[in-house]
C-alpha positions as CSV (number, residue, x, y, z in Angstrom):
1,X,-14.7,53.7,19.4
2,X,-11.9,53.9,16.5
3,X,-9.4,56.4,16.2
4,X,-7.6,57.6,13.2
5,X,-4.0,58.3,13.2
6,X,-0.8,59.3,11.3
7,X,-3.0,60.3,8.4
8,X,-0.5,62.4,6.2
9,X,-2.3,65.0,4.5
10,X,-0.1,64.8,1.6
11,X,-0.4,61.1,1.0
12,X,-4.3,60.4,1.2
13,X,-4.1,57.0,0.2
14,X,-2.6,56.1,3.8
15,X,-4.6,55.6,6.5
16,X,-3.8,53.7,9.7
17,X,-7.1,52.6,11.4
18,X,-5.7,52.2,15.0
19,X,-8.3,50.5,17.7
20,X,-6.1,50.5,20.6
21,X,-8.9,52.4,22.9
22,X,-11.8,50.4,22.7
23,X,-15.0,51.1,24.6
24,X,-15.7,47.9,25.9
25,X,-19.3,48.7,27.4
26,X,-20.4,49.7,24.2
27,X,-21.5,47.2,21.3
28,X,-18.4,47.1,19.7
29,X,-16.8,45.4,22.7
30,X,-18.8,42.2,21.9
31,X,-18.2,41.5,18.2
32,X,-20.2,39.1,16.2
33,X,-20.6,38.1,12.8
34,X,-24.2,36.9,13.1
35,X,-26.4,38.7,10.3
36,X,-28.8,41.4,11.0
37,X,-32.3,41.4,9.4
38,X,-31.9,43.4,6.4
39,X,-34.1,44.8,3.7
40,X,-34.0,44.1,0.1
41,X,-32.3,47.4,-0.7
42,X,-29.0,48.0,1.3
43,X,-28.6,51.9,1.7
44,X,-25.4,53.7,2.4
45,X,-26.4,54.5,6.0
46,X,-27.3,50.6,6.4
47,X,-24.1,49.5,5.5
48,X,-22.3,51.9,7.7
49,X,-24.7,50.9,10.4
50,X,-24.2,47.1,10.1
51,X,-20.4,47.8,10.1
52,X,-20.6,49.2,13.5
53,X,-23.5,47.5,15.3
54,X,-22.5,43.9,16.0
55,X,-24.5,41.3,18.1
56,X,-23.6,40.3,21.3
57,X,-22.0,36.9,21.3
58,X,-22.7,33.8,24.0
59,X,-19.9,32.4,25.8
60,X,-17.9,30.1,24.1
61,X,-18.5,26.3,24.4
62,X,-15.6,24.5,23.8
63,X,-17.1,21.0,23.9
64,X,-15.0,18.5,22.2
65,X,-18.2,16.7,21.2
66,X,-18.8,18.5,17.5
67,X,-20.5,17.4,14.6
68,X,-17.8,17.6,12.2
69,X,-16.0,14.9,14.5
70,X,-18.7,12.5,13.4
71,X,-17.3,12.5,9.8
72,X,-13.8,12.2,11.2
73,X,-15.1,9.2,13.3
74,X,-16.5,7.6,9.6
75,X,-13.4,8.2,8.1
76,X,-11.5,6.0,10.8
77,X,-14.0,3.4,10.5
78,X,-13.1,3.2,6.7
79,X,-9.3,3.3,7.4
80,X,-9.6,0.5,10.0
81,X,-11.5,-1.8,7.7
82,X,-8.6,-4.3,7.4
83,X,-8.6,-4.6,10.9
84,X,-12.0,-4.9,12.2
85,X,-13.8,-6.5,8.9
86,X,-11.6,-9.9,9.3
87,X,-14.2,-10.4,12.4
88,X,-17.1,-10.4,10.1
89,X,-19.1,-13.7,10.5
90,X,-19.4,-14.3,6.7
91,X,-16.4,-14.0,3.9
92,X,-19.3,-12.6,1.8
93,X,-20.1,-10.0,3.5
94,X,-16.2,-8.8,3.8
95,X,-15.7,-8.9,0.0
96,X,-18.9,-6.9,-0.8
97,X,-18.1,-4.4,1.6
98,X,-14.5,-4.0,0.5
99,X,-15.5,-3.9,-3.2
100,X,-18.5,-1.2,-2.5
101,X,-15.9,1.1,-0.6
102,X,-13.4,0.6,-3.4
103,X,-15.3,0.9,-6.3
104,X,-16.4,4.4,-4.2
105,X,-13.1,5.5,-3.6
106,X,-12.1,5.2,-7.2
107,X,-15.0,6.7,-8.6
108,X,-14.1,9.5,-6.6
109,X,-10.7,9.8,-7.3
110,X,-11.6,9.6,-11.0
111,X,-13.7,12.2,-11.2
112,X,-11.3,14.4,-9.1
113,X,-8.5,13.9,-11.9
114,X,-11.2,14.6,-14.5
115,X,-12.0,17.9,-12.9
116,X,-8.5,18.7,-12.3
117,X,-7.6,18.3,-16.0
118,X,-10.5,20.1,-16.9
119,X,-9.2,23.2,-14.8
120,X,-5.7,22.9,-15.7
121,X,-6.8,23.3,-19.3
122,X,-8.7,26.4,-18.0
123,X,-6.1,27.9,-16.4
124,X,-4.0,27.7,-19.6
125,X,-6.1,29.8,-21.3
126,X,-7.3,32.0,-18.6
127,X,-3.4,32.9,-17.8
128,X,-3.1,34.0,-21.6
129,X,-6.4,35.9,-21.9
130,X,-7.0,39.7,-21.5
131,X,-10.0,39.4,-19.3
132,X,-10.6,43.5,-19.7
133,X,-12.0,42.7,-23.0
134,X,-14.9,40.9,-21.3
135,X,-16.0,44.3,-19.1
136,X,-19.0,45.4,-20.4
137,X,-19.3,49.0,-21.7
138,X,-19.8,52.0,-19.4
139,X,-19.2,49.5,-16.6
140,X,-18.3,50.9,-12.9
141,X,-15.2,50.9,-11.3
142,X,-15.1,48.1,-9.2
143,X,-13.0,48.3,-5.6
144,X,-11.3,45.3,-4.1
145,X,-11.1,45.2,-0.5
146,X,-8.4,42.9,0.5
147,X,-8.0,41.7,3.7
148,X,-4.5,40.4,4.7
149,X,-4.4,39.2,8.6
150,X,-1.0,39.2,10.0
151,X,0.0,38.1,13.5
152,X,3.7,37.0,13.8
153,X,4.5,36.4,10.1
154,X,8.0,37.0,8.8
155,X,8.1,40.0,6.8
156,X,9.9,38.8,3.7
157,X,6.9,36.4,3.4
158,X,4.5,39.3,4.0
159,X,6.4,41.2,1.4
160,X,6.3,38.8,-1.5
161,X,2.7,38.2,-1.1
162,X,1.9,42.0,-1.3
163,X,4.3,42.6,-3.9
164,X,2.3,39.9,-6.1
165,X,-0.8,42.0,-5.3
166,X,1.1,45.0,-6.1
167,X,1.9,43.7,-9.7
168,X,-1.7,43.2,-10.5
169,X,-3.0,44.5,-13.8
170,X,-6.0,45.8,-11.5
171,X,-3.6,47.2,-8.4
172,X,-5.2,50.8,-8.5
173,X,-8.2,49.2,-7.8
174,X,-7.2,47.4,-4.4
175,X,-7.9,48.8,-1.4
176,X,-5.3,47.1,0.5
177,X,-5.9,46.5,4.3
178,X,-3.1,45.2,6.5
179,X,-5.1,43.4,9.5
180,X,-2.7,43.3,12.4
181,X,-3.2,42.0,15.7
182,X,-2.5,44.1,18.7
183,X,0.0,41.5,20.1
184,X,1.9,41.6,16.8
185,X,5.7,41.8,17.6
186,X,7.0,45.4,16.4
187,X,3.9,46.4,14.8
188,X,4.7,50.0,14.6
189,X,8.0,49.4,12.8
190,X,6.1,47.1,10.4
191,X,3.6,49.5,9.5
192,X,6.3,52.1,8.8
193,X,8.1,49.7,6.6
194,X,5.0,48.8,4.8
195,X,3.8,52.3,4.6
196,X,7.0,53.5,2.9
197,X,7.2,50.5,0.3
198,X,3.7,50.6,-1.0
199,X,2.4,54.2,-0.2
200,X,1.7,54.6,-4.1
201,X,0.7,51.6,-5.5
202,X,-2.7,50.9,-4.2
203,X,-6.2,52.7,-4.3
204,X,-5.7,53.1,-0.5
205,X,-3.5,51.6,2.2
206,X,-5.1,50.7,5.6
207,X,-3.7,49.2,8.4
208,X,-6.1,48.0,11.0
209,X,-5.5,46.8,14.5
210,X,-7.7,43.7,16.1
211,X,-7.6,44.2,19.9
212,X,-6.6,40.9,22.1
213,X,-9.1,39.9,24.6
214,X,-12.6,40.9,23.2
215,X,-15.7,39.2,24.9
216,X,-16.4,35.9,23.7
217,X,-13.9,35.6,20.8
218,X,-11.7,33.0,19.7
219,X,-8.0,34.3,18.8
220,X,-8.1,33.4,15.1
221,X,-7.7,34.6,11.6
222,X,-11.7,34.9,11.2
223,X,-12.2,37.4,14.2
224,X,-9.1,39.6,12.9
225,X,-10.8,39.4,9.2
226,X,-14.2,40.3,10.7
227,X,-12.6,43.2,12.7
228,X,-10.5,44.7,9.7
229,X,-13.3,44.2,7.0
230,X,-15.7,46.4,9.2
231,X,-13.1,48.9,9.9
232,X,-12.4,49.0,6.0
233,X,-16.0,49.5,5.2
234,X,-16.6,52.4,7.7
235,X,-13.3,54.3,5.9
236,X,-14.7,53.7,2.4
237,X,-18.5,54.6,3.2
238,X,-18.0,57.4,5.9
239,X,-14.4,58.8,5.2
240,X,-14.3,58.5,1.8
241,X,-18.3,58.9,1.0
242,X,-18.8,56.0,-1.5
243,X,-22.7,55.3,-2.0
244,X,-22.8,52.0,-4.2
245,X,-22.1,48.7,-2.4
246,X,-22.1,46.7,-5.5
247,X,-18.9,48.4,-6.7
248,X,-16.9,46.5,-3.9
249,X,-15.6,43.3,-3.6
250,X,-13.8,41.4,-0.9
251,X,-10.9,38.9,-1.1
252,X,-9.1,37.4,1.9
253,X,-5.9,35.4,1.6
254,X,-2.9,33.9,4.0
255,X,0.2,35.8,4.4
256,X,2.1,33.6,2.3
257,X,-0.1,33.7,-0.8
258,X,1.4,34.8,-4.4
259,X,-1.4,35.8,-6.9
260,X,-1.4,35.4,-10.6
261,X,-1.1,39.0,-12.2
262,X,-4.4,38.9,-13.7
263,X,-6.2,37.4,-10.4
264,X,-8.4,40.9,-10.0
265,X,-8.7,41.3,-13.5
266,X,-10.2,38.1,-14.0
267,X,-12.5,38.6,-10.8
268,X,-13.7,41.9,-11.9
269,X,-14.6,40.8,-15.5
270,X,-16.7,37.9,-14.0
271,X,-18.1,39.8,-11.4
272,X,-19.1,42.8,-14.0
273,X,-20.4,40.2,-16.7
274,X,-22.9,38.7,-13.9
275,X,-24.0,42.3,-12.7
276,X,-24.7,43.8,-16.2
277,X,-27.2,40.5,-16.6
278,X,-28.6,40.7,-13.0
279,X,-27.4,37.4,-12.3
280,X,-29.5,36.3,-9.2
281,X,-26.5,34.2,-8.3
282,X,-24.1,37.2,-8.1
283,X,-24.4,38.0,-4.4
284,X,-24.6,34.2,-3.7
285,X,-21.4,33.3,-5.0
286,X,-18.0,32.8,-3.6
287,X,-15.2,33.3,-6.2
288,X,-12.2,30.4,-5.8
289,X,-9.0,30.2,-7.8
290,X,-7.3,27.0,-7.6
291,X,-4.6,26.7,-5.0
292,X,-1.2,25.3,-5.9
293,X,0.9,24.5,-2.5
294,X,4.1,24.5,-4.4
295,X,5.8,27.7,-2.5
296,X,9.3,26.3,-2.2
297,X,8.1,22.9,-2.6
298,X,11.4,21.8,-4.3
299,X,13.4,22.4,-1.3
300,X,10.2,20.4,1.1
301,X,10.3,16.7,2.3
302,X,8.7,14.2,0.8
303,X,5.6,14.5,3.0
304,X,5.3,18.0,2.3
305,X,5.4,17.6,-1.4
306,X,2.6,14.6,-1.6
307,X,0.3,16.4,0.7
308,X,0.8,19.6,-1.2
309,X,-0.2,17.8,-4.6
310,X,-3.3,16.1,-2.9
311,X,-4.5,19.3,-1.7
312,X,-4.3,21.0,-4.9
313,X,-5.8,17.9,-6.6
314,X,-8.8,18.1,-3.9
315,X,-9.1,21.6,-4.5
316,X,-9.7,21.5,-8.3
317,X,-11.2,18.2,-8.2
318,X,-13.6,18.2,-5.6
319,X,-14.0,21.4,-3.4
320,X,-14.5,23.8,-6.5
321,X,-16.7,21.6,-8.9
322,X,-18.9,20.1,-6.1
323,X,-19.7,23.5,-4.0
324,X,-18.3,22.1,-1.0
325,X,-16.2,25.1,0.6
326,X,-13.6,27.7,-0.4
327,X,-10.2,27.3,0.8
328,X,-7.5,29.6,2.1
329,X,-7.6,32.6,-0.3
330,X,-11.3,33.4,-2.1
331,X,-13.2,36.5,-3.1
332,X,-16.7,37.6,-2.6
333,X,-19.4,40.5,-3.1
334,X,-19.3,43.0,-0.1
335,X,-23.1,42.6,-0.4
336,X,-22.9,38.9,0.6
337,X,-20.7,39.9,3.6
338,X,-23.0,42.3,4.7
339,X,-26.1,40.2,4.3
340,X,-24.3,37.2,6.1
341,X,-23.1,39.2,8.8
342,X,-19.1,39.2,8.1
343,X,-17.0,36.5,9.7
344,X,-18.1,35.0,12.8
345,X,-15.3,35.6,15.3
346,X,-15.9,32.5,17.4
347,X,-15.3,30.2,14.4
348,X,-11.4,29.4,13.9
349,X,-11.6,28.5,10.4
350,X,-11.9,31.6,8.5
351,X,-12.8,29.7,4.9
352,X,-15.4,27.1,5.9
353,X,-16.6,29.1,8.8
354,X,-17.3,32.0,6.7
355,X,-18.9,29.7,3.9
356,X,-21.3,28.6,7.1
357,X,-21.7,32.1,8.4
358,X,-23.2,33.2,4.9
359,X,-25.4,30.3,4.2
360,X,-26.7,30.8,8.1
361,X,-26.9,34.7,7.7
362,X,-28.6,34.6,4.0
363,X,-30.5,31.2,4.6
364,X,-29.2,30.6,0.9
365,X,-26.8,28.0,-0.5
366,X,-23.6,29.7,-1.2
367,X,-21.9,28.4,-4.8
368,X,-18.2,28.1,-5.5
369,X,-17.3,29.4,-8.8
370,X,-13.8,29.1,-10.2
371,X,-11.6,31.7,-11.3
372,X,-9.5,30.9,-14.3
373,X,-6.3,32.0,-12.9
374,X,-3.9,30.1,-10.1
375,X,-3.0,31.2,-6.7
376,X,0.4,29.7,-5.1
377,X,0.2,29.1,-1.3
378,X,2.6,28.2,1.3
379,X,2.1,24.2,2.2
380,X,1.8,23.4,5.7
381,X,5.5,22.0,6.3
382,X,8.4,22.0,8.9
383,X,12.3,21.7,8.6
384,X,12.4,17.8,9.3
385,X,9.9,14.8,8.6
386,X,9.2,14.9,12.3
387,X,8.2,18.8,12.3
388,X,6.3,18.0,9.0
389,X,4.1,15.4,11.2
390,X,4.0,17.7,14.2
391,X,2.8,20.6,12.0
392,X,0.0,18.6,10.5
393,X,-1.0,17.4,14.0
394,X,-1.5,20.9,14.7
395,X,-3.3,21.9,11.5
396,X,-5.7,18.7,11.8
397,X,-6.6,19.5,15.4
398,X,-7.4,23.3,14.1
399,X,-9.7,21.9,11.7
400,X,-11.3,19.5,14.0
401,X,-11.7,21.1,17.3
402,X,-12.0,24.6,15.7
403,X,-9.5,26.2,18.3
404,X,-5.9,27.3,18.3
405,X,-3.7,25.4,20.7
406,X,0.2,26.8,20.7
């Protein structure tokens, strides 16, 4: 059961969607992003129904034996080559194994560097271009549902992120969804501060509260994003009476993300062009901007700098061109979200997990499409080298086991 509170009639763009009172006996109590069978045409009533109705989840199996660990095993086998390969009975075998592995690694990184250079050139021109010139004539207004999940994040960091969104050339088309966790400290005070600071900036400013302890959920960004997007969809299609789902896109990001001022302008242009051409891939696409992990990188340790640069190279050189997976901050059509079943609240990783959920829900391959503008993000780091290593240990454990340990 949803309750709308503190809705000031003088400021219609501000709405707080509070979910403090949950009917745990209803279908909403067991949230799931597993897709429901949908017809080819998505009517407004169907959009609302899918946002409200969610399949029940099975109990979570936290077995350590996961398929993704198989790839970790292969990586460690390759890393340990100098140790175990010397026991090979034939010296020639050792030579050829090392040669093949070395050539393969050289080829992978050569292609990664070439793709990175290509996308750097693309960014150079993309940051200067006026993407609104690409808007087709008589094109509809595209709204952007931006889901920003927040737990214990520092308010100064959140301010910097939302300020970069407020500075967008298409800020008036952004529906800013601040998705709180119910356990967020000083949530009411934080909401008031954000409400006062950004009340006249966006098309709508929404605050959703994800309840703690829902049946069979994992406490994660994916579960919060799943809840926040569903609440935002209900607000736009029930309270605001919007009718056309094709006029909405969704963007998700971390709390420490700085957007280029033309991010939503370039995203809108690309989406409208595909929409006007009736591109068959428009609702099978995830837009990914190249990520630069250089937030305060000059003040970080050697380990943080190197890993930040490597992650940027991997995003531009491997993840985007090879359609591997989105990372951290990405965008997609609302149609894709509904057909795929939103986020799966039992998967910790919201980016890789979202891609898998969409592929399973739509039974189609999802494309990764590059946006020609950069996004800055905070690197995984600590105050010292030792804390850097500890933060990376936590991060890798999250990626490997799909569960948050604190």
